[in-house]
C-alpha positions as CSV (number, residue, x, y, z in Angstrom):
1,M,11.3,2.9,9.3
2,G,11.9,7.0,9.9
3,E,9.7,9.8,9.5
4,L,11.7,11.2,6.3
5,W,10.9,8.1,4.4
6,R,7.5,7.6,5.1
7,G,6.9,11.2,4.2
8,R,8.8,10.5,0.8
9,Y,6.9,7.8,0.1
10,L,3.7,9.3,1.0
11,E,4.3,12.6,-0.7
12,G,5.1,9.7,-4.1
13,L,1.6,8.6,-3.3
14,R,0.1,12.0,-3.5
15,S,1.7,12.3,-7.0
16,F,0.6,9.5,-8.5
17,R,-3.0,10.2,-7.4
18,S,-2.5,13.8,-8.8
19,Q,-2.0,11.9,-12.3
20,G,-5.0,10.3,-12.3
21,V,-3.6,6.8,-10.5
22,R,-6.5,5.5,-7.8
23,V,-4.5,4.7,-4.2
24,L,-6.8,2.2,-2.6
25,I,-6.1,0.4,0.8
26,D,-8.1,-2.9,1.0
27,G,-10.3,-2.3,-2.3
28,R,-11.3,1.5,-0.8
29,E,-10.3,5.1,-2.1
30,E,-9.5,6.1,1.7
31,P,-8.6,10.0,2.9
32,E,-5.2,11.2,3.1
33,G,-4.9,10.9,6.9
34,D,-5.5,7.3,6.5
35,W,-2.5,6.5,4.4
36,G,-0.4,6.2,7.6
37,R,-1.9,2.5,8.1
38,L,0.1,1.6,5.6
39,F,3.2,1.5,7.8
40,Q,1.7,-0.4,10.4
41,V,2.3,-3.9,11.6
42,S,-0.7,-6.0,13.2
43,D,-0.4,-7.8,16.4
44,D,-0.8,-10.9,14.4
45,G,2.6,-10.0,11.2
46,G,-0.3,-8.4,9.3
47,F,1.4,-6.0,6.8
48,Y,0.2,-4.2,3.6
49,M,1.8,-4.8,0.7
50,A,1.2,-2.8,-2.8
51,D,0.0,-4.1,-6.1
52,F,0.7,-1.8,-9.2
53,I,-1.9,-2.2,-12.0
54,A,-1.5,-0.9,-15.5
55,A,-4.3,0.2,-17.8
56,P,-4.8,-2.6,-20.9
57,E,-2.9,0.7,-23.0
58,G,0.2,0.6,-20.6
59,P,0.0,3.4,-17.9
60,L,-0.3,2.8,-14.5
61,K,-4.4,2.8,-13.4
62,E,-4.3,1.9,-9.5
63,I,-2.0,1.0,-6.9
64,R,-3.7,-1.4,-4.0
65,F,-2.7,-2.2,-0.7
66,D,-4.0,-4.9,1.2
67,K,-3.0,-6.8,4.0
68,V,-1.2,-9.7,3.9
69,H,-0.1,-12.3,6.6
70,V,3.1,-14.2,6.6
71,R,2.2,-17.8,8.3
72,D,5.7,-19.7,9.4
73,F,5.6,-23.0,7.4
74,R,8.8,-23.8,10.0
75,E,5.5,-25.1,12.3
76,E,4.7,-27.7,9.8
77,L,8.1,-29.1,9.1
């Protein structure tokens, strides 16, 4: 993933935050300087995935990033 794409993605998160949308990583509001870890893949293959949470009235309320792990189901076959 190129630096230009990362920069645009982070700018989009800043834009949402400036409009009052909370940006959460692992359940916490982290400093903007820590947002770069959203692009990292851990040694065990884990990566961050976003969930977009709307308020009951409809507008976007939060963007939640949680680390997910993909298991190779072929091993079970």
